[in-house]
Phi, psi and omega in degrees: 000322178298323180294322178294320179297314180294324177295320178295319179295315180297320178299317180300314179303314178299321180292322178295314183293325179289321185277324188243341178056227184285357179294334178258119185269337178207149178232125182232129172271135176219164180096200190299328180291338179268347184249355181092005179261009184295132179248107181306134181086347180239319183268142174275161167266127184245130181232142173250123179247131177249128180240156175294325179211133179254112178223177183296331179297318179291316179299322179297322181293330181268336183302324183294344181270352188300322183297313181289326178296316181301319180295334182261012177076022179263118177289157175303122185294151171280126182240114186222169168254166184300324180298322180299316180297315182297330181270002185250003181293340178269331183266332180231050185294323180294320178296320180291318177298318179299317179293320178300321183282346186227023187275153171217104184285122184262325180213140177079192182281158179290113184285348184260353182296133176086000179272125184227095176298150176277143179301325180294322177292321178297316181300317179300315180289325177301312182296316180297315181292319181297317181289319181291321179291327176297318178295319178295323179293322176298316179296321179297326178298318178295316183291337180291337183056026176078010181279129187299322181296317179293318178302315179297322180296315179295319179296314181301324182292341181279345186304309181299320180294317180298318181293321179295318179295316178300316178300319180296319178294320175301318178299312182299321185266010175077024180269183183274083187277339189276053180225175182220159174055228185299325179295322178294319179298315178299319179297321179293317179296321182287313184281317188264347181058046179252150172274107184250024179299327179298319179295321177300315182293322179295319177298326177293322176294315182298324181274006179062027176261356180215139182223079184293148176284182185303313182297316179292321180296319179295319179298317179293324178301319178296319178296321179295317176300316179298321182293319177300319181295320179296316181293322177296317179296323179297317179293322180295321178294327176295326177295320176301323179293323178294324183280343184294000000 
């Protein structure tokens, strides 16, 4: 399976170079495929492309590849210029931290080198994300109509957000944020003294290693809602410290 993944990545690089040539200055793989957490059939391949200029002409050249990319589990790549990244550390700090923690530069220079989000900006996004995801999870519970398959699907979808939020709080509190998966959870438990067992269970569901029945899924759903609330409160308390 790892060989198939690497072949898919190499094919993507070739397709970008054939379609865009020197217009793309760097290609970076980020996310689960770069950290060893990729789940075939469930996880997307995520790429960051940096161009000297992003215009419709460039987008048109890549648009024709979307059908084949989708079939191979490749998400629509993020296409930016360097200036966009430098101006986004305040508006997308969690996304930037996540890419920094999970990057694998495939071609060109590292586009994330030297980017340093401010802790205050990270804290704001952490609180917003935690509260918004908690609301979405509540809505998902209603929409599931109590069906175990739907409950598991909503739970599995929360894993990336929970990890991003956890990473952000660790960053704000000076912890070891530059980790992924089980290592990130251990860092959170050690530094933040939080019970992250719910996140461990959710990761097992997302990786298709666990399939709880309705009763177990409902219990885990409650733990997930509580965890989002705890993380939002943690970020909010950090804000109180900033205002003091």
